[in-house]
C-alpha positions as CSV (number, residue, x, y, z in Angstrom):
1,M,6.2,17.2,-7.9
2,T,3.4,17.0,-5.4
3,D,2.1,20.4,-4.3
4,L,2.6,20.9,-0.5
5,S,1.5,24.5,-0.4
6,F,-1.4,23.5,1.9
7,V,1.0,23.7,4.8
8,Q,0.8,27.5,4.6
9,G,-1.9,29.8,5.9
10,W,-2.3,28.4,9.4
11,S,-4.8,30.2,11.6
12,G,-5.7,28.7,15.0
13,L,-8.3,31.4,15.9
14,T,-11.3,29.0,15.7
15,L,-9.7,25.8,16.9
16,F,-11.3,25.9,20.3
17,T,-14.9,26.5,19.0
18,P,-17.2,23.4,19.0
19,A,-17.0,23.1,15.2
20,G,-13.2,23.7,15.2
21,S,-12.6,21.1,17.8
22,S,-14.8,18.5,16.1
23,A,-13.0,19.2,12.8
24,A,-9.6,18.7,14.4
25,A,-10.8,15.4,16.1
26,L,-12.2,14.0,12.8
27,L,-9.0,15.1,10.9
28,L,-7.0,13.2,13.6
29,M,-9.1,10.1,12.9
30,R,-8.4,10.3,9.2
31,I,-4.7,10.8,9.5
32,T,-4.4,8.2,12.2
33,A,-6.0,5.6,10.0
34,L,-3.6,6.5,7.2
35,M,-0.6,6.3,9.5
36,W,-1.8,2.9,10.6
37,S,-2.2,1.4,7.2
38,A,0.1,3.1,4.7
39,P,3.5,1.6,4.0
40,L,6.5,3.4,5.5
41,F,4.3,5.4,7.8
42,S,3.2,2.3,9.6
43,A,6.6,0.6,9.8
44,R,7.3,-1.0,13.1
45,P,10.9,0.3,13.3
46,V,9.5,3.9,13.4
47,S,8.9,4.6,17.1
48,M,5.4,5.4,18.4
49,Q,6.6,8.8,19.6
50,V,7.7,9.8,16.1
51,K,4.4,8.6,14.6
52,V,2.4,10.5,17.2
53,A,4.5,13.7,16.7
54,F,4.2,13.4,12.9
55,T,0.4,12.9,13.1
56,G,0.1,16.0,15.3
57,V,2.1,18.0,12.9
58,M,-0.1,16.9,10.0
59,V,-3.2,17.8,11.9
60,F,-1.8,21.2,12.7
61,F,-0.9,22.0,9.1
62,M,-4.0,20.5,7.4
63,W,-6.6,21.8,9.8
64,P,-7.1,25.1,8.0
65,A,-7.8,23.4,4.6
66,A,-10.0,20.8,6.3
67,T,-12.2,23.4,8.1
68,A,-12.4,25.5,4.9
69,A,-13.8,22.6,3.0
70,A,-16.0,21.2,5.8
71,G,-17.6,24.6,6.8
72,V,-19.0,25.3,10.3
73,D,-21.5,22.4,10.5
74,V,-19.0,19.6,11.7
75,R,-20.2,17.1,14.3
76,F,-18.1,14.5,16.1
77,T,-20.5,11.6,15.8
78,P,-19.9,7.8,15.6
79,A,-20.9,7.8,12.0
80,A,-18.5,10.6,11.2
81,I,-15.7,8.9,13.1
82,T,-16.3,5.6,11.2
83,G,-16.3,7.5,7.9
84,E,-13.0,9.2,8.6
85,L,-11.4,5.9,9.6
86,V,-12.6,4.3,6.4
87,I,-11.2,7.2,4.3
88,G,-7.9,7.0,6.0
89,L,-7.7,3.2,5.6
90,T,-8.5,3.6,1.9
91,L,-5.7,6.0,1.4
92,G,-3.3,3.8,3.3
93,L,-4.3,0.4,1.8
94,G,-4.2,1.9,-1.7
95,A,-0.5,2.2,-1.3
96,G,0.1,-0.8,0.9
97,I,-1.5,-3.1,-1.8
98,F,1.6,-2.7,-3.9
99,V,4.0,-3.8,-1.2
100,A,1.7,-6.7,-0.2
101,A,1.5,-7.8,-3.8
102,A,5.3,-7.9,-4.0
103,E,5.4,-10.0,-0.8
104,A,2.8,-12.3,-2.2
105,A,4.9,-12.7,-5.4
106,G,7.9,-13.5,-3.3
107,D,5.9,-16.2,-1.5
108,M,4.9,-17.7,-4.8
109,L,8.5,-17.7,-6.0
110,A,9.8,-19.2,-2.7
111,V,7.4,-22.1,-3.1
112,Q,8.5,-22.7,-6.7
113,M,12.2,-22.5,-5.9
114,G,12.0,-24.6,-2.8
115,L,12.9,-21.8,-0.4
116,S,9.5,-21.6,1.3
117,G,11.1,-22.9,4.5
118,A,13.7,-20.1,4.6
119,N,11.8,-17.6,6.8
120,V,13.2,-14.5,8.4
121,L,11.7,-11.8,10.7
122,D,10.3,-8.9,8.7
123,P,11.3,-5.7,10.6
124,M,8.5,-3.7,8.9
125,S,5.7,-5.9,10.2
126,S,7.4,-8.1,12.9
127,T,6.1,-11.2,11.2
128,Q,7.8,-14.3,9.7
129,L,8.1,-14.0,5.9
130,P,10.1,-16.0,3.2
131,V,13.3,-14.4,2.3
132,L,12.1,-13.6,-1.2
133,G,8.9,-12.1,0.1
134,Q,10.7,-9.7,2.4
135,F,13.2,-8.8,-0.3
136,L,10.6,-8.0,-2.9
137,G,8.5,-6.1,-0.4
138,L,11.4,-3.9,0.6
139,F,12.3,-3.5,-3.0
140,V,8.9,-2.2,-3.9
141,L,8.8,0.0,-0.8
142,L,12.1,1.6,-1.9
143,L,10.6,2.2,-5.4
144,I,7.6,3.9,-3.9
145,V,9.9,6.2,-1.8
146,A,12.1,6.9,-4.8
147,A,9.0,7.9,-6.8
148,G,8.0,10.4,-4.1
149,G,5.2,8.1,-2.9
150,H,5.2,9.5,0.6
151,L,4.5,13.0,-0.9
152,V,1.9,11.6,-3.2
153,I,0.1,9.9,-0.3
154,L,0.1,13.2,1.7
155,G,-1.0,15.1,-1.3
156,T,-3.9,12.7,-1.9
157,L,-4.8,13.0,1.8
158,H,-5.0,16.8,1.3
159,D,-7.1,16.4,-1.9
160,S,-9.5,14.1,0.0
161,L,-10.3,16.9,2.4
162,T,-11.9,18.7,-0.5
163,A,-13.4,15.7,-2.3
164,L,-14.8,14.3,0.9
165,P,-15.0,17.0,3.6
166,L,-14.8,16.1,7.3
167,G,-18.1,14.6,8.5
168,T,-19.4,13.8,5.0
169,P,-22.0,10.9,5.2
170,L,-20.6,8.0,3.2
171,R,-22.1,5.2,1.2
172,F,-20.5,2.4,3.2
173,Q,-22.0,-0.5,1.2
174,E,-20.5,0.7,-2.1
175,G,-17.2,1.6,-0.5
176,T,-16.9,-1.7,1.3
177,F,-17.4,-3.7,-1.9
178,A,-14.6,-1.6,-3.5
179,L,-12.3,-2.3,-0.6
180,V,-13.0,-6.0,-0.7
181,R,-12.1,-6.0,-4.4
182,L,-8.7,-4.7,-3.5
183,G,-8.0,-8.3,-2.4
184,S,-8.4,-9.6,-5.9
185,T,-6.3,-6.7,-7.2
186,L,-3.6,-7.7,-4.8
187,L,-3.5,-11.3,-6.0
188,W,-3.6,-10.2,-9.6
189,M,-0.6,-7.8,-9.1
190,G,1.3,-10.4,-7.2
191,L,0.8,-12.9,-10.0
192,R,2.0,-10.4,-12.6
193,F,5.2,-9.7,-10.5
194,A,5.9,-13.4,-10.3
195,A,4.7,-14.7,-13.6
196,P,7.9,-14.4,-15.7
197,V,10.1,-16.2,-13.1
198,V,7.4,-18.9,-12.5
199,A,7.2,-19.5,-16.2
200,A,11.0,-19.9,-16.4
201,I,11.0,-22.3,-13.5
202,M,8.2,-24.4,-15.1
203,I,10.2,-24.6,-18.3
204,G,13.2,-25.7,-16.3
205,N,11.1,-28.4,-14.6
206,A,9.9,-29.6,-17.9
207,A,13.4,-29.9,-19.1
208,L,14.4,-31.8,-16.0
209,G,11.5,-34.2,-16.5
210,I,12.7,-34.9,-20.1
211,M,16.2,-35.5,-18.7
212,A,14.9,-37.9,-16.0
213,R,13.2,-40.0,-18.7
214,T,16.2,-40.0,-21.1
215,V,18.8,-40.6,-18.4
216,P,17.2,-42.9,-15.7
217,Q,20.5,-43.1,-13.8
218,L,20.4,-39.4,-13.0
219,N,19.4,-38.5,-9.5
220,I,16.9,-35.9,-10.6
221,L,16.1,-34.7,-7.1
222,M,19.7,-33.8,-6.4
223,V,19.9,-32.0,-9.7
224,A,16.6,-30.2,-9.6
225,F,17.1,-28.3,-6.3
226,P,20.1,-26.2,-7.3
227,V,18.8,-25.8,-10.9
228,Q,15.4,-24.4,-9.7
229,I,17.2,-22.0,-7.4
230,S,19.6,-20.9,-10.1
231,I,16.8,-20.4,-12.7
232,G,14.7,-18.5,-10.1
233,L,17.4,-16.1,-9.1
234,F,18.5,-15.5,-12.7
235,G,14.9,-14.8,-13.7
236,L,14.4,-12.5,-10.7
237,A,17.6,-10.6,-11.6
238,V,16.2,-10.1,-15.1
239,T,12.7,-9.1,-13.9
240,L,13.6,-6.6,-11.2
241,P,14.7,-3.8,-13.6
242,L,11.4,-4.3,-15.5
243,I,9.4,-3.9,-12.3
244,A,11.4,-0.8,-11.5
245,T,10.7,0.6,-14.9
246,A,7.0,-0.1,-14.6
247,F,6.8,1.8,-11.3
248,H,7.3,5.2,-12.9
249,R,3.5,5.2,-13.2
250,W,3.0,4.4,-9.6
251,P,1.6,7.8,-8.6
252,E,-1.1,7.6,-11.3
253,Q,-2.0,4.0,-10.3
254,Y,-2.3,5.0,-6.7
255,V,-4.5,7.9,-7.4
256,D,-6.7,5.8,-9.7
257,I,-7.2,3.1,-7.1
258,T,-7.9,5.4,-4.2
259,G,-9.9,7.8,-6.3
260,G,-12.1,5.0,-7.5
261,I,-12.9,3.8,-4.0
262,L,-13.5,7.3,-2.7
263,E,-15.9,8.0,-5.6
264,R,-18.0,5.0,-4.5
265,L,-17.9,6.2,-0.9
266,A,-19.0,9.7,-1.8
267,P,-22.7,10.5,-1.4
268,G,-22.8,12.3,-4.8
269,N,-20.5,12.4,-7.8
270,G,-17.4,13.0,-5.7
271,G,-13.9,12.0,-6.4
272,L,-10.3,13.1,-6.4
């Protein structure tokens, strides 16, 4: 279980000093970026008042650990603000990439099954998504919550305050390249999610092609549509338990992804 002992030991004695105020403001930037990009925390159904209140509570409880790691020489500068926003986005996107990969896999399956036109409003992002994309995205989000992902994200945020103290100058070029590579990771993960079902549909299409050549009188278009949907749904039903089983390693994968990016951002040999 993630250690949340950092919420203890609050002391607001130096909050209103220049260094203390700068540290609180930079910590607010890091947590705000995380809240904006992390799954569940950034969900549209959660009201803005709740998000603001939760952000304030996290700043309140994490401020002692942040100031202890950063020391007294903390300055609220544009470079420091940018660095904190990048760190927060890294922590949030490192978790969001799993949900986005599941949605991408659902998009691939919808195209293969002929359901790409069946779009619904995604309540998490207020955008139009294929039904399968929304279903797989919510499924993976529930797996993350069931694995204690929200606690893992908050624990990693706390660890980042020690690995990269507030106001630390970052190597933006190295970190930016690592963030861009998350895009290829997203597509690769989505392909892995969808590959078994896509393979089953392709085998079914090959069988339908053979039937069309051997039985020319058969209206293959009328037969193919329900067959593709049936094969896709059956393959998805078989694949979902395998995805759920693989997600027991999600905390380690999340820490590896975010830790690797933060190591490239760190000015020295930092890391989580």
